[in-house]
N, C-alpha and C positions, 0 to 999 in steps of 0.2 A: 583547579579543575577537578571535578568529581571522578571517581573511579568508574571503569567500565561496569555495566550492570546487565549481563545477559538475561537475567530473570525479568528485568523490566522490559527488555525487548520482546521476550517471549510473551509476557502479559499483554503488551500492546498488540502484538500479532494475534493473540488469542481473541482479543476484543474485535479486531478487524475481521477475523474469520467468522466470528459470531454475527457481525453485521451482514457479511456476505451471505451467510446461511439463513438468517432469520429476517432480515430487513425486507421492507416492502418496496415494490417498484422494479424497474428494469435493472439489469446488472450495472449499468452505468451509474444509476442513482445510488445503488448499494456501494459501489466503489468510492463514490464521493464521501459517503459516511465512513467507510472503512479507512479512507485516507486520513481522516482526522486522527486516528490512532497511529497510523504508519508514520506520519510526519513528526511525531513526538520521539521517535526512536533515533538515537544518535548512532552514527556509523561505528563509533568506538564500542558500543554496547553489543555488537555482533562479533564474536570472537574468531570466527573462521574467515579467511580471505575469500574463499569461493562464495560463502554466504554473503559476505559484504558486497561482492560484485553483483550477486543476484538482487540484493536489496537496492543497490544504486540503480540497477536497470529497471526495477519495478517503480521506483520513485520517478525516474526519467519518463517512463511510459505513462505515469499518472499526471505529468505536469509539463509536457513539452510545448503545448500551444499557448499563445499569448491571448489574454482576455480581450474580448471585443467590446465588452460593456463593463458593468459593475461586478460581474461574477469573478470569482478567483481563477487562478491559473488551472487548478485541478478540474473545476466545473467546466471551464472553457474546453479543456482537452477532452474530457469524457463526453461532452455534448457531440463531439465530432467522431467519437470512437465507434466503430462498427460492433455489432453484437458479438461476433466471433472473437474479435480482438479483446473486447471487455472480458469475455469468459476466459480467455487465455491469461490475461493479467490476474484475474481472480484465482485461476489454477496455480499460477506461480506464487501468489501470496500464500496459498494453502501449502504448497511445497516448501516454501521458506519456513513457515510455521512448523511444519512436521520435522524438517531437518534441524532446525534450531532446538526443538524440544527433545 
C-alpha cells in the first residue's frame, strides 16, 4: 500500500475548487465536475481526523442517492439537490481545501 500523500489530496481539492469557481452551469453541474477530483482522494491522504470526518461527510452528501437511470450516483444525487444545499456543499469543499492547505 502506498504512503499517505497530503499534497495529492490538496492538489485534487485545488482542482475541485477551480471547477467550482470557473466551471459553467449551475452549482450542481459544477459539483459533478468537482467530484471527479474529490473521489480520487484516499481517506489516508488526509492527515487530520477532523478533516477526515469533513471529507467523508462531503463525499456522503455528493453520493447518497441511488441512480434512477444510467447516470452515476453523484449525478443522481445532485440532480435532486436544492440550490442552497449545493452551495453549502461547495462551501464545505472550499473550507476543507483551505484547512488542508
